[in-house]
N, C-alpha and C positions, 0 to 999 in steps of 0.2 A: 275837625271842622272841614267841611267841604268848600268848594269854590263859591257856591251860592250864598252860604252863610257869611263868608268873608266880604262878598259884594254888598250884602245887606248891611253889615256893620259899617262899611265905608260910606254908604249912603246916609246913615243916620248921624245926627249931631249928638253932642255930649249929653244933652237933656234926654234925648230918646234912649241913648245907651244906658243912662242911669235908671230910667224907668223900666227898661227891659231887663235890667239886672235883677229885679225882684222876681222875675219869672224864670230864672235859670233852673236847670234840672237839679233836683235835690238828691242827696245820698239816701241810703236806707234809713238811717236814724231820723233824718229830716222828714222823710215820708211818714215814718211811724208816728212821730210826735205831731205831724201835721194833721193827723186824723182828729186830734183833740181840739182843733180850732175850727172855726166856722159854725154854720148853722146846726150841724149834726155832732158838734163836739160833746154836748151833754149825753147824747145817745151813745156815743163811743165810749165815754167814761162809764156809763151804766153797763154797757156790754162787757167792758173790761172787768168790772166788779162781778158780774154774773159769771164770766169765764173763770175767775178765781174761785168763786163759790162752787161751781160745777167741778173744777179740778180737785178741790179739797174733798168734795163728796166722792169723787171717783177713787181717790187715794184711800179714803176711809172704807169704801166698799171693797177695794182690793185687799186691804188689810184684813177685813172680816172674812173675805174669800179664803185667804190662806190659813186663817185660824178656825174655819168652820169644821165642826166634827162630822156632821151628816152631809151626805152628797147633795141632798135637796137644798140645804142651806148654802152650800158652796155654789150651787147653780144659781140661786137667787142673788147672792152677793156678786157673783161674777157677771151676771146679766146686768145688774145695776151699774157695775163699774164700766162695762162695755157701753151701755146706753149713755152714761154721763160723759165718757170720753168722746163718743160720737158727737154729742152736743157741743163739746169744747171744740172739736174739729170744725163743725159748722160755723161756729163763731169766728174761728181763725180764718176760715175762708171768707167770711163777711169782711173782716179787717183787710185782707189782701185785696179784695175787690174794691173796697173803699179807697185804699191807697192808689190803686190803678185809676179809679175815677178821678181822684184829685190830680193825678199826674196828667191825665188827658185834658181836664178842665184848664189846668195851667197852660198847656200848649195852645188850647183854643183861645184863651185870653191873650196869649202872646201874639197869635196870628191876628186877632181882632185889633190889637194895638198897632201892629205893623200896617194893617190895611187902613186904619183910621189915619195914621200918620202919613201914609203914602197919599191918601186922598186930600189931606190938608195941605200938603206941599205942592201938589199938582194944581189945585184950584186957586192958589194964591198968586 
């Protein structure tokens, strides 16, 4: 914590500190499970299910790839496995971007709260 953070905490009363406590930085698991809350929680759950289905499909294609007798069949199953794993990768990137968006929104809300509290105390 730097000097500015300490000065901000000293200026806030107990109610403000309790309210700001809800906007503290979360750990990795808190961020991951935070994706499933809010307006896009249902979409995140659907994307998780799709990710699992795509991964199972990729494993199945990989299994068939190693069991294929003809080279053309192996190429087809291998291409299917690669394509499905690329789709899984894209969905994972979407999840990480969503986690970063939630983190940034939490910081913006925290700043909005600090500005609103600061204006309320100076105008009174």
